[in-house]
N, C-alpha and C positions, 0 to 999 in steps of 0.2 A: 825200597820195599817193592815187592812184586807179588801179585796174586798167583797162587798155585792152581791154575785152571784145570790141570789134569785130574785133580781130586775133588773138584767142586760138584756139588749136587745140583740138580736142575734149578731149584729156587735160588740158590746162591749165584749160579751162573746168570740167571735172569737179572738179579739185582746188580751184579757186576757189569753186565752189558748196559743196563740203564744208566749206571753211574758213568761209564765210559762215554756213552752217547751224550749225556748231559754235559760232561766236561768238554767234549769236542765241540758241541754246539755253542757253549759259552765262549770257548776260545775263538771260534770263528766270528761270533757276534762282536767280539771286542777287538778284532784284529785290524780294523781299518777306520779311517776317518770318514764318518758318514757324509759329511759335507763335501769332501773331496771326491768320494765315490759317486755321489749324486751329480756333481758337476761333470765328472768324467762321462757318466752314462747319458747325460743330457735328457732331452724329451723324446728321444728316438725309441722305437719299439724293438730295435735289434736285439738288445740284451734280453728283453722279455720273451721274444720269440725263441731265442737260443735256449733260454732256461726251460721253456715249455717243451721244446724238442728234446732236450736232455731228459726231462722228467718222463716223457712218453717212452723214449728208448729204454730208460732205466726200468720203467714199469714192465715193458715187454720182456726185458732180460730177467726180471724177477719171476714173471710167469713161466718163462722157459725153465729157469732153475728149479722152480717149485715142481713143475711137471717131471723133471728129471729126478728130483729127490723122491717124489711120490712113486715113480717107477722103480727106483732102487729099493724103497721100503716094501713095495708089493712083490719084490723078487723077480720082476721081469727084466731087470738090468743088474748085472753083477758089478759090484764096486771092486776096485783094485788099488792097492797102495803103491806109490812110487818109491817107497823107502826100501 
């Protein structure tokens, strides 16, 4: 079974996205042995720092993408399809 996202209305698309996000988060949460992962990571802050760096870079990219989207919506940038 597959969702027909081409015909979804905004509210249906929002619910679909939430369901996909929840499903993905649950799959990731159950994908590893928490004791083994904890032992692997040890007491070092290396992983914590890498995760924080990734989050900051991801947030910066989101801000950049949001600005580009807003510029497109304002008509100051033209969108073009590669199809």
